[in-house]
C-alpha positions in Angstrom: 63.0 73.6 4.6 60.6 71.6 6.8 61.7 70.7 10.2 61.4 67.1 11.6 58.3 68.1 13.5 56.6 69.7 10.5 57.4 66.7 8.4 56.0 64.5 11.1 52.9 66.7 11.0 52.6 66.5 7.4 53.0 62.7 7.5 50.1 62.4 10.0 47.8 64.5 7.6 48.9 62.4 4.8 47.8 59.4 6.8 44.5 60.8 7.4 44.1 61.6 3.7 44.7 58.1 2.8 42.4 56.8 5.3 39.6 59.1 4.2 40.0 58.2 0.3 40.0 54.4 1.5 36.9 54.9 3.6 35.1 56.6 0.8 36.1 53.7 -1.6 37.9 56.1 -4.0 40.8 54.7 -6.4 43.9 56.9 -6.1 47.5 56.7 -6.9 50.2 57.7 -4.7 52.3 60.2 -6.6 55.3 60.6 -4.2 56.1 63.6 -2.0 53.0 63.1 0.1 50.9 63.5 -2.8 47.9 61.4 -4.5 46.0 61.7 -7.6 42.6 60.4 -8.2 39.6 61.2 -10.6 35.9 61.9 -9.9 33.1 62.4 -12.3 30.9 65.5 -11.8 27.7 66.4 -13.7 29.4 66.1 -17.0 33.2 65.9 -17.2 35.6 63.9 -15.3 37.9 65.9 -12.9 41.4 64.6 -12.0 42.8 66.1 -8.7 46.3 66.1 -7.2 46.3 66.5 -3.3 49.6 67.2 -1.8 50.5 67.8 1.9 53.1 70.5 1.9 55.4 70.1 4.8 57.2 73.5 4.5 54.0 75.4 4.4 51.9 72.9 6.7 49.1 73.1 4.2 47.0 71.1 2.0 46.8 71.8 -1.8 44.3 70.7 -4.2 45.0 71.0 -8.0 43.1 70.2 -11.1 44.1 70.6 -14.5 40.6 70.9 -16.4 40.3 69.0 -19.7 40.1 72.5 -21.5 42.7 74.4 -23.6 42.1 77.7 -25.1 43.7 78.4 -28.6 46.1 81.2 -29.1 43.3 83.2 -30.5 41.0 82.7 -27.6 43.6 82.7 -24.8 42.8 86.1 -23.5 39.1 85.1 -23.2 40.6 82.2 -21.0 42.4 84.4 -18.8 39.6 86.8 -18.3 37.1 83.9 -17.7 39.6 82.4 -15.0 39.6 85.8 -13.2 35.8 85.9 -13.5 35.2 82.4 -12.3 37.7 83.1 -9.2 35.8 86.3 -8.1 33.7 85.4 -5.1 34.9 81.7 -4.6 35.1 80.6 -1.1 38.0 78.5 -1.6 40.5 78.2 -4.4 41.3 80.2 -7.7 41.2 79.4 -11.5 44.1 80.3 -13.7 44.7 80.0 -17.4 48.2 79.4 -18.5 49.3 82.1 -20.9 51.8 79.5 -22.4 49.4 77.0 -23.4 45.9 78.1 -22.5 45.4 75.4 -19.9 42.9 76.1 -17.1 44.0 75.1 -13.6 42.0 75.1 -10.3 44.2 75.4 -7.0 43.2 75.5 -3.5 45.4 75.5 -0.5 44.5 75.3 3.3 46.8 75.3 6.2 46.8 72.6 8.8 48.7 74.5 11.5 47.3 73.7 15.0 44.0 72.1 13.4 42.3 68.7 13.9 42.3 67.4 10.3 40.3 64.2 10.0 38.1 62.5 7.6 35.2 65.3 8.0 37.8 68.0 7.1 38.8 66.3 4.0 35.4 65.4 2.9 34.5 69.1 3.2 37.5 70.3 1.4 37.0 67.7 -1.5 33.4 68.8 -1.8 34.6 72.5 -2.2 37.1 71.7 -4.8 35.1 69.1 -6.8 32.0 71.3 -6.7 33.9 74.5 -7.8 35.6 72.7 -10.6 32.3 70.9 -11.6 30.3 74.1 -11.6 32.9 75.7 -14.1 34.6 73.0 -16.3 31.8 72.8 -18.9 31.5 76.6 -19.0 35.3 76.8 -19.7 34.9 74.2 -22.4 32.0 76.0 -24.3 34.0 79.3 -24.2 37.0 77.5 -25.5 35.1 76.0 -28.4 33.2 79.3 -29.3 29.7 77.9 -28.1 29.4 81.0 -25.8 31.3 84.3 -25.7 33.3 86.1 -23.0 30.4 88.3 -22.1 28.0 85.5 -21.5 30.6 83.7 -19.4 31.3 86.5 -17.2 27.7 87.4 -16.7 27.0 83.8 -15.5 30.2 83.4 -13.5 
């Protein structure tokens, strides 16, 4: 359970997040519980992100559900591909839900005793957006059978 001090820190970081999004000129939607959602378009596919300021962990979480689902027959390929894509990432991980084949990207960074400002948020957003954009089309091609798992792993 977050203490009053932790909650105050989280609210200050959330305010910086909102200021950053407004300074960039991005449209966002407040999702409650110190969370926002927004969509950016990369090189090919739109990417929706949820950014949550977690007062309990004193961390900022980025999450994106990719517009890709692996059929039951290709689910193992999705799980292997998520592991391969995550290997060597500087920030974040991909996962494939075994239940429905959805690909997720998740990244979290603590803000304990940190100076969080617009530059920090821009850097974290750049990492998250760039990582999802680098892999979203590859996951899509694999899920549709346009490439096989060996090609995905070799290029990951």
